[in-house]
C-alpha positions, -999 to 999 in steps of 0.1 A, spaced: -151 -260 -17 -178 -233 -27 -200 -248 5 -173 -248 24 -165 -206 18 -202 -201 20 -203 -214 55 -174 -200 70 -187 -168 52 -216 -176 77 -203 -182 105 -179 -153 97 -211 -126 98 -230 -142 126 -206 -138 147 -197 -105 138 -228 -91 141 -226 -103 179 -205 -86 186 -213 -53 175 -254 -63 191 -230 -67 224 -208 -39 219 -220 -11 200 -259 -15 208 -253 -26 242 -216 -15 258 -212 18 239 -245 28 252 -240 27 282 -201 37 287 -196 63 258 -160 48 257 -148 43 221 -112 29 228 -124 -7 239 -151 -12 207 -118 -10 192 -100 -37 209 -130 -59 218 -141 -63 182 -107 -69 162 -103 -101 195 -137 -114 188 -126 -118 149 -89 -128 158 -105 -153 186 -132 -167 156 -100 -171 130 -82 -183 150 -109 -213 169 -123 -215 137 -97 -223 111 -75 -247 137 -104 -267 146 -97 -293 123 -59 -294 129 -43 -319 155 -26 -297 186 -7 -314 205 -5 -306 246 23 -286 250 6 -258 223 -25 -261 235 -4 -249 267 16 -225 250 -17 -211 231 -33 -200 262 3 -193 280 6 -160 253 -32 -151 256 -20 -157 293 6 -130 290 -13 -103 271 -19 -69 289 -26 -36 281 7 -13 300 -5 17 297 -39 17 317 -55 -8 338 -85 -26 329 -116 -16 350 -133 -48 362 -165 -39 339 -144 -38 309 -128 -74 316 -159 -90 319 -172 -79 284 -139 -89 271 -146 -120 289 -178 -125 273 -164 -116 236 -141 -142 235 -169 -166 253 -184 -157 222 -159 -160 192 -145 -195 206 -188 -203 210 -200 -190 171 -167 -202 161 -166 -245 171 -201 -246 185 -210 -259 147 -196 -287 141 -214 -301 171 -246 -286 180 -276 -269 157 -270 -229 143 -308 -231 159 -290 -237 194 -258 -218 188 -282 -182 179 -305 -188 210 -275 -182 232 -259 -154 221 -294 -141 227 -296 -148 261 -264 -138 263 -274 -101 250 -304 -102 271 -289 -110 303 -261 -84 297 -286 -57 281 -310 -61 319 -278 -56 336 -257 -33 326 -291 -9 313 -323 -17 326 -311 -26 361 -286 11 363 -259 -7 377 -237 22 388 -204 12 379 -182 30 404 -147 39 398 -118 50 420 -91 82 423 -65 81 448 -58 117 449 -28 132 471 -42 159 491 -28 187 504 -55 207 525 -57 185 561 -74 209 582 -107 198 562 -104 162 574 -116 170 605 -150 158 620 -173 180 603 -161 196 570 -164 161 549 -191 181 538 -164 213 521 -136 185 517 -158 163 496 -167 201 473 -131 212 472 -122 176 457 -150 181 432 -134 210 419 -102 196 416 -108 164 401 -132 171 383 -158 145 395 -193 137 414 -184 125 441 -198 96 453 -178 91 485 -145 93 496 -123 69 520 -93 88 544 -59 65 537 -27 77 551 -15 114 564 19 124 564 19 155 593 50 165 584 41 174 544 7 180 550 -7 157 529 -31 128 530 -47 94 501 -76 96 501 -96 73 478 -124 94 455 -155 70 444 -172 84 413 -199 73 389 -178 60 355 -203 59 337 -216 93 338 -183 104 333 -160 83 313 -137 112 305 -119 102 337 -104 67 344 -98 40 376 -67 42 395 -39 68 390 -25 90 418 -2 124 426 -36 148 425 -35 174 449 
């Protein structure tokens, strides 16, 4: 009993350490967003406990499909989750499953190596290569006079002063001449301006 508990605590600590390195050491250092840190750590812990404690239980096909269906319908309805955060969520879940199930069939050295490789690859792609995360706002704009050719710089400056973001590029969509409004997609650096989220229309 003591040996089983010790093995469980070691595996739990290893998974928690892996999550903290990935989330706090890599993700949070780049994005500076605290809202997803809470979610990532608890999802990782929950998935690890679920997989580890049910590893020896015989689960029929219907139960297994129902379990995956539950995870499939879980969505955060308040805000849309950016693709970058969804990728981190997938990595967190994958590592939790790996750390929970792999010890029964492979060595701890291989598991640790797999975790380290994921850390390194994520670090290189997200920090060292400085891949910019371009987010998007959909804005309903009320100055159609600035949509004319030759006024693009003035249009961007006006949008920056109103939205409070440093714009990378814009896309002009539907123009309503009766209401003197236009739908504009504003693309900005999401990493430098973490206080703004993607989506959301209605600004003018």
